[in-house]
C-alpha positions in Angstrom: -27.1 61.3 40.8 -27.0 59.8 37.2 -26.4 63.2 35.5 -23.9 63.7 38.1 -22.1 60.6 37.6 -21.9 61.6 33.8 -20.8 65.1 34.4 -17.8 63.8 36.5 -17.2 61.4 33.4 -17.0 64.6 31.5 -14.6 66.5 33.7 -11.9 63.5 33.7 -12.1 63.2 30.2 -11.1 66.9 29.9 -7.7 66.9 30.1 -6.0 69.3 32.8 -4.2 71.6 30.1 -7.2 71.3 27.5 -7.9 74.6 27.6 -4.4 76.3 27.1 -4.3 73.4 24.2 -7.3 74.8 22.4 -6.1 78.2 22.7 -2.9 77.3 21.7 -4.5 75.8 18.3 -6.9 78.5 18.1 -4.5 80.9 17.5 -2.4 79.7 15.1 -5.0 79.9 12.2 -6.6 83.3 11.1 -10.1 83.6 10.9 -11.3 82.7 7.7 -13.2 85.8 6.2 -16.8 85.7 5.1 -17.4 84.2 1.5 -20.5 84.8 -1.1 -22.5 81.6 -0.6 -24.1 79.5 -3.4 -21.0 77.1 -4.6 -19.2 74.5 -3.0 -15.5 74.5 -2.9 -14.3 72.5 -5.9 -10.9 71.3 -4.2 -10.2 70.2 -0.4 -6.9 73.3 -0.1 -10.2 75.3 -0.4 -11.6 74.1 2.8 -9.6 76.5 4.8 -11.5 79.0 3.8 -14.6 77.2 5.4 -16.4 79.9 8.0 -19.6 78.4 8.9 -19.7 74.4 9.2 -21.8 72.2 10.1 -20.7 68.6 12.6 -23.1 66.1 12.1 -22.5 62.8 14.5 -24.1 59.9 13.6 -24.8 57.5 16.1 -22.5 55.1 15.3 -20.0 57.8 16.9 -21.8 59.3 19.5 -23.1 56.0 21.4 -20.7 52.8 22.3 -20.3 50.0 21.2 -23.0 48.2 23.5 -25.5 50.4 21.9 -26.5 51.8 25.7 -24.4 55.2 26.8 -22.2 57.9 25.1 -19.0 57.3 23.9 -17.4 60.3 26.3 -14.1 59.9 24.9 -14.9 60.1 21.1 -17.4 62.8 22.0 -14.6 64.5 24.4 -12.5 65.2 21.4 -14.8 66.0 19.0 -15.9 68.6 21.4 -12.4 69.8 21.8 -12.0 70.4 17.9 -15.3 72.2 17.7 -14.3 74.6 20.5 -10.9 75.0 18.7 -12.4 75.7 15.4 -15.4 78.2 17.0 -12.4 80.0 18.8 -10.8 80.8 15.7 -13.4 82.9 15.0 -15.3 80.0 12.8 -19.3 79.5 13.4 -19.9 75.8 14.3 -23.1 74.1 14.1 -23.8 70.7 15.8 -26.2 68.1 14.2 -26.2 65.3 16.8 -27.5 61.6 17.6 -27.6 60.0 20.9 -30.6 61.1 22.9 -31.8 57.4 22.3 -28.8 55.8 23.4 -28.1 57.8 26.4 -32.0 57.1 26.9 -32.0 53.6 26.9 -29.0 53.4 29.6 -31.1 55.9 31.9 -34.2 53.8 31.7 -32.5 50.6 31.8 -31.0 51.4 35.4 -34.8 52.9 36.5 -36.4 49.6 35.7 -33.7 47.4 36.9 -33.8 49.2 40.3 -37.9 49.8 40.1 -38.3 45.8 39.3 -37.2 44.9 42.9 -34.9 46.9 45.2 -34.2 44.0 47.4 -33.2 41.3 44.2 -31.1 43.8 42.8 -29.4 44.5 45.9 -28.6 41.0 47.1 -28.9 39.3 43.9 -24.9 38.2 42.3 -23.8 40.5 39.5 -24.6 37.6 37.0 -28.0 37.1 38.2 -28.3 41.2 37.8 -26.8 40.6 33.8 -29.7 38.0 33.5 -32.8 39.7 34.6 -35.0 40.3 32.2 -35.5 43.8 30.3 -38.5 44.7 28.4 -37.9 46.2 24.8 -38.0 50.0 25.2 -39.4 52.2 22.9 -37.5 54.4 21.1 -39.3 57.8 21.2 -39.4 57.1 25.4 -35.7 56.8 25.6 -35.5 59.9 23.5 -37.4 61.7 25.8 -35.2 60.3 28.9 -32.1 60.6 27.2 -32.2 64.5 25.9 -32.0 66.6 28.8 -28.9 64.5 30.1 -27.4 64.7 26.5 -27.5 67.9 26.3 -26.7 68.6 29.8 -23.1 66.6 28.8 -22.5 69.0 25.9 -22.5 71.9 28.1 -20.3 70.6 31.0 -17.7 69.6 28.0 -18.0 73.0 26.4 -17.5 74.5 29.2 -13.9 73.6 29.8 -13.5 75.9 26.6 -15.3 78.2 28.0 -17.5 78.2 25.0 -21.6 78.4 25.2 -23.9 75.8 23.8 -27.5 75.8 23.1 -30.2 73.0 22.3 -32.7 73.1 19.5 -35.0 70.4 18.9 -36.8 70.1 15.0 -39.3 67.7 13.0 -39.4 67.4 9.7 -42.8 69.8 10.0 -40.8 73.3 10.9 -38.9 73.2 7.5 -42.3 72.5 5.9 -43.9 75.3 7.6 -42.8 78.8 6.1 -43.3 80.7 9.5 -41.2 78.3 12.2 -38.6 77.5 9.2 -38.0 81.4 9.5 -38.3 81.5 13.0 -35.8 78.7 13.1 -33.3 80.7 10.5 -33.1 83.5 12.7 -32.7 81.7 16.1 -29.8 80.1 14.4 -28.5 83.3 13.3 -28.5 84.9 16.6 -26.8 82.4 18.7 -24.6 82.2 16.2 -24.0 86.2 15.9 -23.1 85.9 19.8 -20.6 83.1 19.0 -22.9 80.5 20.6 -22.6 76.8 19.2 -25.9 75.4 18.0 -26.8 71.8 19.0 -29.4 70.0 17.1 -31.3 67.3 17.1 -34.4 66.0 15.6 -37.4 65.7 18.5 -37.1 61.8 18.4 -39.4 61.9 21.4 -42.7 63.3 19.1 -41.5 62.6 15.6 -42.9 59.8 13.5 -41.4 56.8 12.1 -39.9 57.7 8.6 -41.9 57.3 6.1 -40.3 54.0 3.7 -40.7 55.7 0.2 -39.9 59.6 1.3 -36.8 61.0 -0.3 -35.1 63.9 -1.9 -37.5 65.9 -3.5 -35.5 68.5 -5.5 -33.1 71.9 -4.5 -36.1 73.2 -2.6 -37.4 70.3 -0.2 -36.1 67.2 1.8 -37.6 65.1 3.9 -36.1 64.9 7.1 -36.1 61.4 8.4 -32.5 60.9 10.4 -30.2 63.2 10.7 -28.3 62.7 7.6 -31.4 64.5 5.7 -31.9 67.1 8.6 -27.9 68.3 8.5 -28.2 68.7 4.6 -31.5 70.3 4.6 -29.9 72.7 8.1 -26.6 73.2 5.8 -28.3 74.5 2.9 -30.9 76.4 5.1 -28.2 78.2 7.2 -25.6 78.8 3.8 -22.5 76.9 5.5 -19.7 76.4 3.9 -19.0 73.5 4.8 -20.6 70.2 6.0 -18.7 67.5 7.8 -20.7 63.4 8.4 -18.8 61.7 10.5 -19.9 57.9 10.7 -18.3 54.6 11.6 -16.6 53.9 7.8 -13.6 55.9 6.4 -15.5 57.0 4.2 -17.1 56.5 0.7 -16.2 53.1 -1.2 -16.9 52.1 -4.5 -18.1 48.8 -3.3 -19.3 47.5 0.0 -16.6 48.1 3.0 -14.2 45.0 4.0 -14.9 43.4 0.1 -11.8 42.3 -1.4 -11.9 44.9 -4.4 -13.1 48.1 -2.2 -11.6 51.1 -2.3 -11.8 54.5 -0.7 -13.0 57.0 -2.5 -11.0 60.2 -2.4 -13.8 62.8 -4.0 -17.1 61.8 -5.0 -19.0 63.6 -8.1 -22.4 64.3 -8.9 -23.4 61.7 -11.7 -20.7 58.8 -10.3 -23.7 57.1 -8.0 -23.7 54.2 -11.1 -20.3 53.2 -9.9 -21.6 52.4 -6.7 -22.5 49.5 -4.8 -24.2 49.8 -1.1 -23.5 48.0 1.6 -25.8 47.4 4.8 -26.4 50.6 6.7 -24.1 51.3 10.5 -24.9 49.1 13.4 -27.4 52.1 15.0 -29.4 54.7 13.7 -31.8 54.4 10.9 -29.5 55.9 7.8 -27.2 54.1 5.9 -24.2 55.2 3.4 -26.8 55.1 0.7 -28.7 57.6 2.3 -25.7 59.8 3.4 -24.5 60.5 0.1 -28.0 61.4 -1.2 -28.2 64.1 1.3 -24.8 65.0 0.5 -25.6 65.3 -3.0 -28.3 67.8 -2.4 -26.6 69.2 0.3 -23.3 69.9 -2.7 -26.2 70.8 -5.3 -27.6 73.6 -2.9 -23.9 75.1 -2.5 -22.7 73.3 0.8 -19.4 71.3 0.4 -19.6 67.6 2.3 -16.7 65.6 3.8 -17.7 61.8 5.0 -15.5 60.2 7.1 -14.9 58.0 10.1 -15.2 59.2 13.4 -15.1 56.0 15.6 -11.2 55.4 15.0 -9.0 55.8 18.1 -6.3 57.4 16.0 -7.3 60.0 14.1 -11.2 60.8 16.0 -8.8 63.7 18.0 -8.1 65.4 14.6 -10.6 64.4 11.8 -12.8 67.6 11.8 -9.7 69.5 12.6 -7.6 67.5 9.6 -10.7 68.2 7.3 -11.4 72.0 7.7 -6.9 72.1 7.3 -7.5 70.5 3.8 -6.0 66.9 4.5 -7.2 64.2 2.9 -9.9 62.5 5.4 -12.6 60.9 4.3 -14.3 61.3 0.8 -14.7 65.0 -0.2 -17.8 65.8 -2.5 -17.2 68.4 -5.1 -19.2 69.2 -8.1 -15.8 70.2 -10.1 -13.9 67.4 -11.6 -10.3 67.7 -12.5 -9.4 67.6 -16.3 -6.5 65.1 -15.7 -6.6 61.5 -13.9 -6.1 61.3 -9.8 -3.0 61.2 -8.3 -4.1 57.3 -7.0 -5.3 56.9 -10.8 -1.5 58.2 -12.0 -0.1 55.9 -9.1 -2.0 52.8 -10.6 -0.9 54.0 -14.1 3.1 53.8 -13.4 2.5 50.9 -11.3 1.5 48.8 -14.3 3.7 50.3 -16.4 6.8 49.7 -14.3 6.1 46.4 -14.3 6.5 46.1 -18.3 9.4 48.2 -18.0 11.0 45.9 -15.2 10.6 43.2 -18.0 12.4 44.8 -20.7 16.0 43.9 -22.1 18.7 46.0 -20.1 19.5 47.2 -24.0 16.2 48.3 -24.2 16.2 50.2 -20.7 19.6 51.6 -22.2 18.2 52.9 -25.2 15.5 54.7 -23.3 17.7 56.3 -20.8 20.0 57.3 -24.0 17.3 58.7 -25.9 16.3 61.3 -22.9 19.9 62.2 -22.6 19.8 63.1 -26.2 16.6 64.9 -25.8 18.3 67.5 -23.3 20.9 68.7 -25.3 18.7 68.5 -28.9 15.8 70.3 -27.1 17.6 72.7 -24.6 16.2 75.8 -26.1 12.5 74.5 -24.9 13.9 73.9 -21.3 15.9 76.9 -21.2 13.0 79.2 -22.2 10.3 77.3 -19.6 13.1 77.6 -17.2 13.8 81.4 -17.6 9.8 81.7 -17.1 10.8 80.2 -13.8 13.7 82.0 -12.6 11.8 85.5 -13.5 8.6 84.8 -11.7 10.5 83.7 -8.2 12.8 86.9 -8.8 9.6 89.0 -9.0 8.0 87.4 -6.1 11.2 87.2 -3.7 10.2 84.2 -2.2 13.5 82.0 -3.0 16.8 82.7 -1.2 19.8 83.2 -3.4 20.9 79.7 -2.8 17.9 78.1 -3.6 17.3 80.5 -7.0 20.8 79.0 -7.8 19.6 75.4 -7.9 16.4 76.8 -9.8 18.7 78.1 -12.5 19.2 75.4 -15.5 22.5 76.4 -18.1 23.7 75.5 -21.4 26.5 73.6 -19.8 24.0 72.0 -16.5 22.5 70.4 -19.6 25.1 69.1 -21.2 26.5 67.7 -17.7 23.2 66.2 -17.2 23.4 64.0 -20.5 26.7 63.0 -19.8 25.7 61.8 -15.8 22.6 60.4 -18.0 24.7 58.0 -20.6 26.7 57.0 -17.4 24.0 55.7 -15.9 22.7 54.4 -18.9 25.5 51.7 -19.0 25.6 50.8 -15.4 21.9 49.6 -16.2 23.0 46.9 -18.6 23.2 44.0 -15.4 21.5 46.0 -12.6 17.7 44.4 -12.7 17.6 40.5 -12.4 21.3 39.5 -11.8 22.0 36.5 -9.4 23.9 37.4 -6.3 23.3 33.9 -5.3 22.9 30.6 -6.3 22.6 27.6 -4.2 21.5 23.8 -5.1 19.2 23.3 -2.3 18.9 19.5 -3.4 19.1 17.5 -6.7 17.6 19.2 -9.8 16.3 21.7 -6.9 17.8 25.4 -7.1 17.6 28.4 -5.7 18.7 32.1 -6.7 18.7 35.4 -4.8 18.2 38.1 -8.2 17.8 42.3 -8.0 14.4 43.3 -8.7 13.2 46.9 -8.5 11.3 48.1 -5.8 8.3 49.1 -7.2 6.7 52.9 -7.0 8.8 55.5 -6.1 7.6 59.1 -4.7 10.3 61.6 -5.2 9.3 65.2 -3.9 12.0 67.6 -4.9 12.4 71.4 -4.5 13.6 74.3 -6.4 16.3 71.6 -8.5 14.7 70.6 -12.0 18.0 68.8 -12.7 16.8 66.3 -10.4 13.6 65.2 -12.3 16.3 63.5 -15.2 18.4 62.4 -12.9 16.3 60.5 -10.7 13.9 59.3 -14.3 17.2 57.9 -15.3 18.1 55.9 -12.4 14.4 54.7 -12.1 14.6 53.4 -15.4 17.6 52.0 -15.4 16.7 50.1 -11.8 13.2 49.2 -13.7 11.1 51.0 -10.9 8.3 52.7 -11.7 8.2 56.8 -10.6 5.9 59.5 -9.4 7.4 63.2 -9.2 6.4 65.7 -7.0 8.3 69.2 -7.6 8.0 72.4 -6.3 5.6 74.6 -7.9 8.6 76.9 -8.2 10.1 75.3 -11.1 6.4 74.2 -12.4 7.3 75.2 -16.0 10.6 73.9 -16.2 9.4 70.4 -14.5 6.6 70.4 -16.8 9.1 70.3 -20.2 11.4 67.8 -18.8 8.4 65.5 -17.8 7.2 65.4 -21.5 10.7 64.9 -22.6 11.0 61.7 -20.1 7.8 60.1 -21.4 8.8 61.0 -24.8 12.0 58.5 -24.1 9.7 55.9 -22.8 7.2 55.9 -25.4 10.2 54.3 -27.5 9.4 51.1 -26.1 5.7 51.3 -25.0 5.9 52.3 -21.1 5.2 56.2 -21.3 3.7 56.0 -18.4 6.0 54.3 -16.1 6.9 57.7 -14.8 4.1 60.4 -14.1 4.3 64.0 -12.8 2.0 65.2 -9.8 0.5 68.5 -11.0 -2.8 68.1 -8.7 -3.1 70.3 -5.7 -1.6 67.2 -3.8 -0.5 68.8 -0.5 2.9 66.7 0.5 1.1 64.9 3.2 -1.8 63.3 1.2 0.7 61.7 -0.9 2.6 60.5 1.9 -0.7 58.6 3.1 -0.5 56.9 0.0 1.1 53.6 1.8 -1.1 51.2 -0.3 0.3 52.4 -3.5 3.7 53.9 -2.5 6.7 51.5 -1.9 9.5 54.1 -1.1 9.6 58.0 -0.8 13.0 59.9 -1.6 12.9 63.4 -0.4 15.2 66.4 -2.4 15.4 69.2 -0.5 15.8 70.6 2.6 16.4 69.5 6.3 13.0 70.6 7.0 11.5 69.0 3.9 12.5 66.0 4.6 11.7 66.1 8.4 8.3 66.9 7.3 7.8 63.6 5.4 9.7 61.2 7.3 6.7 62.4 10.1 4.3 62.0 7.7 4.9 59.1 6.2 3.6 56.6 9.0 3.4 53.6 6.4 6.0 54.0 4.1 9.9 53.7 4.2 11.4 57.2 3.9 15.3 57.3 2.0 17.2 60.6 3.1 18.5 62.3 6.4 17.1 64.9 8.1 20.2 66.6 8.9 23.6 67.0 7.6 25.6 67.9 10.3 29.0 67.3 9.2 32.3 66.9 11.3 35.8 67.8 10.2 38.4 66.2 13.1 41.8 68.0 13.1 44.4 65.5 14.6 47.5 67.2 16.6 49.5 65.1 13.7 47.8 66.4 11.2 49.6 67.9 7.9 49.0 71.9 8.1 48.5 72.2 3.8 45.8 69.0 4.0 44.0 70.8 7.1 43.7 74.0 5.5 42.8 72.9 1.7 40.1 70.3 3.5 38.6 72.5 6.1 38.0 75.2 3.5 36.4 73.0 0.4 34.2 71.2 3.0 32.8 74.7 4.0 33.2 77.2 1.8 33.2 75.0 -1.9 29.3 74.9 -1.5 27.8 75.8 2.3 24.0 74.9 1.5 24.8 71.4 0.5 24.2 68.3 3.4 27.7 67.2 3.1 29.4 70.5 4.1 31.0 70.9 7.1 29.1 72.5 10.1 31.7 71.6 13.0 35.3 71.8 13.4 37.1 69.9 16.0 40.2 70.8 16.5 42.7 68.3 18.9 43.5 70.9 21.9 47.3 70.7 21.4 46.4 72.7 18.4 45.5 75.6 20.0 47.9 78.9 19.6 49.9 77.1 17.4 50.6 78.7 13.5 48.2 75.4 12.1 45.1 76.7 14.3 46.1 80.5 13.5 46.3 79.7 9.7 43.1 77.7 9.5 41.6 80.9 11.9 42.7 83.4 9.1 41.4 81.2 5.9 38.0 81.1 7.6 38.0 84.4 8.2 39.4 85.7 4.6 36.4 83.2 3.6 33.9 85.1 5.7 33.0 82.5 7.4 31.0 82.9 11.2 32.1 81.0 13.6 30.7 80.0 17.0 32.6 78.9 19.6 31.8 75.4 21.5 31.7 75.6 25.2 35.4 74.1 25.6 37.0 76.5 22.9 35.3 79.2 24.7 36.8 78.8 27.8 40.1 79.1 26.3 39.3 82.8 24.8 39.2 85.8 27.0 37.5 87.1 24.2 35.5 84.7 22.3 33.4 84.7 19.6 29.6 84.4 20.6 28.9 80.7 22.1 27.1 78.1 19.8 23.7 78.1 20.9 23.1 74.2 20.1 26.0 71.8 19.2 23.7 69.9 17.2 23.0 73.1 14.4 23.2 72.6 10.5 23.5 76.2 9.9 23.8 75.6 5.6 25.7 78.7 5.0 28.9 80.6 5.7 29.1 79.8 9.3 30.4 76.6 11.4 30.9 76.1 15.0 34.5 75.5 16.4 35.3 73.1 19.2 37.9 71.4 21.0 38.4 67.9 22.2 41.5 66.7 24.6 41.9 63.5 22.0 40.5 61.1 19.1 38.5 59.5 20.8 37.0 62.5 22.8 36.1 63.6 18.8 34.6 60.2 18.1 32.4 60.5 21.4 31.5 64.1 20.3 30.4 63.2 16.4 28.3 60.0 18.0 26.2 62.4 20.3 25.8 65.9 18.0 26.1 64.3 14.9 23.8 63.0 12.3 25.7 60.3 11.3 26.0 61.7 7.3 29.9 62.3 6.7 32.5 62.6 9.1 36.6 63.3 8.5 39.5 63.1 10.1 42.7 65.0 9.5 45.9 62.9 10.5 49.2 61.9 9.5 48.9 59.0 11.7 47.9 55.7 9.7 46.8 54.0 13.4 45.0 57.1 14.3 42.8 57.0 11.1 42.4 53.5 10.9 40.6 53.5 14.0 38.7 56.8 13.8 37.6 54.8 10.2 36.5 51.9 12.2 34.8 53.0 15.1 33.1 56.0 13.5 29.0 55.1 13.0 28.7 57.5 10.1 27.3 56.9 6.6 30.7 58.2 5.0 33.9 58.3 6.8 36.8 60.3 5.1 40.4 60.3 5.9 42.5 63.0 4.6 40.1 64.0 2.1 37.2 66.9 2.1 33.3 66.1 3.3 32.0 67.2 -0.4 32.6 63.9 -1.7 30.0 62.3 0.1 27.9 62.4 -3.5 26.7 60.0 -5.5 28.7 61.4 -8.7 32.1 61.8 -7.2 31.5 57.7 -6.3 30.9 56.9 -9.8 27.8 56.3 -9.5 26.5 58.4 -11.7 23.9 60.0 -10.3 21.9 60.1 -7.0 18.4 60.1 -5.5 20.1 61.5 -2.0 22.0 60.4 0.6 20.9 57.9 2.9 21.5 57.7 6.8 19.3 55.1 7.6 20.7 52.1 8.9 18.7 49.6 6.6 18.9 48.9 3.0 20.9 51.4 1.2 23.0 53.8 3.2 25.2 56.9 1.6 25.1 58.7 -1.6 22.3 56.2 -2.8 22.7 55.6 -6.8 21.0 52.7 -8.9 21.5 49.7 -6.4 20.0 51.3 -4.0 16.6 51.4 -5.8 16.7 47.6 -6.3 15.9 44.9 -4.0 15.8 41.3 -4.3 13.8 38.2 -4.4 14.1 34.4 -4.5 13.2 31.9 -7.3 13.5 28.3 -6.6 13.5 25.8 -9.3 12.4 22.2 -9.0 10.5 19.1 -10.4 8.0 18.2 -8.3 9.7 18.2 -5.1 7.7 18.6 -1.5 8.8 19.4 1.5 7.9 15.5 1.9 10.8 14.1 0.3 13.2 15.4 2.7 11.1 13.5 5.8 13.1 10.2 7.6 10.1 8.2 5.0 12.0 10.5 2.1 14.1 10.1 -0.3 15.9 13.2 -0.8 18.5 14.8 1.9 19.6 18.4 1.8 22.6 19.2 0.0 22.9 23.2 0.5 25.7 23.6 -2.1 26.6 27.0 -3.0 27.3 27.5 -7.3 29.3 30.0 -8.7 26.7 33.1 -9.9 28.1 33.3 -13.4 27.8 29.1 -13.9 25.3 28.2 -17.3 22.9 25.5 -16.3 21.9 23.0 -18.5 18.5 24.6 -20.0 18.4 27.8 -17.7 19.2 31.5 -19.5 23.0 32.7 -18.7 22.8 35.4 -16.1 26.2 37.1 -14.4 
């Protein structure tokens, strides 16, 4: 009856569409190719190639918090992930704990019933809880729990049409050559038949672990817990990857929970001296030290290892698949130590140098930017030579579209324009950081100031546009921000030389490390998880890139827009010449730009007029493909292809034309289908235009001007880091001002809140002062 109850629970936990979910996930990944065993993977991204995987489930993962019974929800999600990977063509093995906990629950249940059936049936619930229970011996619990644990696994895996087999082992099975060969043969045969072996130590007969037994070289490891069992099994079976799940995020450099504890993304052999181990987990007989020793033993035997948290409710459902996909989860054990600093170290270096940069005088920051501007022209031959390599490689591979190739290419004129733009930023940086925005006399000799300060550490991710690097670098320097740059690999050579020039300019005042270029094999999604190190992410690239980053950056603000669905509304009182010029420039000047027109809204009264015909003729001359909106199509006998969606960013010589009955309907349409980027009205009626400008809720709203003006350079910002459609902080083209925040500075002379109480002698004045006022003993700020 008890087993039936557990089986029912497992069926309830399995979602109704679980089979379809796992089949879909399995079909989305190609089967990894088998590789020669003997050397572990050097980087996380290579884990995608793992063919044979051992998943070790620690006691803290499998059991409930009360240590009696199994955590069925966690177990169900782990089973689903293993089944997905198995059905991708991988060979999965599970080393599991939980028999003791499962048996303890069953035995306690039986003891309660056997003590006194009548007492158990007629006593109150509180009395039942207070009934004394004998201490249960672990081996007896294991004996009672093994069959139930395996039945539960079998029931869960059956939901995914996956077969399982149980194998119980002891230390002696590995020391006896014949038994070891038999075990090896059995496991290989099960894997060949696409069966998931579920392995556990035979805790019903295994002796207590010997206190002094430990790892004894590459060929021998004492099986004293499931950590050592998993390591021995992984090496014995030549597994590519061992995933050890526990109740901690991974390996820390000091006990988790201590103030200075840092999670180690990667751990290298020889780093043990830098680790301080804490206490072992709440259940089980191992601890983190045992896990590390077992992991290093497996690594030495050619198996890659990741230690991660299998109990966190937000990540348990995808922790195993995330690890196999190469995502930054837990601690990855690697024998390949990178030549340069890790991205975490780069971020710390940037923050430290950024604070020094922010403390420099405005003239010193301006000097750095001017030096960078000079280097762009003085070293243009080096820059163009590196850029030529990138362009030639991109052309040979054929991976970039013509528009992307155009963005990738640099020229002497482009570098000269960049240099001019940087000098404009240098001038505007003179009064950026430390500028007083508000000054208040709170009380006598108690003065409050609100001043501008840098945001902190910026992460800028950009694609195929190396000219972005010096622009963003100059803006970061001007605003006193540290900067982490992640460019596309298609511009690797150009980005490298431009970053070297930026650091050369920063060296003038000893802040070389304030700008870092991430050149390691870090995934963008991993960078977006550094919420404790990065203060703002700025994506520069396709709308898909921006959407991906917004989705990945859970704890870090993202400045940008995912779509640029810009509208031009031609009113019935519009000028013919202005309408044609604005529509042409908005759509045809640079169709791939985020501020290019995507939808043309036309007042109904303009249909079948010469103005409308001229607009259509102009678009056809420019080879613009027209898609008809539903309402526009209803007016036509033979219409162009009807638009699939009114919320489309074409990014090419294509646009949608739709008809509206009024200016208000145009506003409603834009609010419904637009992206709050840039929208335009063309009209000669000033009242109509003003209503449009006031009512439309977009970052940029123009009257009789092309949407292409939505640009930091054209706004006189010198350069921009992007265009934001967010409601908070910066909006529209974001230049220097958008990279600043504020802090409050209060200067007093021993004031306390008690001074302003009924018994105190002081009163609040809250008197606003001119920000340019020079106060006695204070520095001048304007």
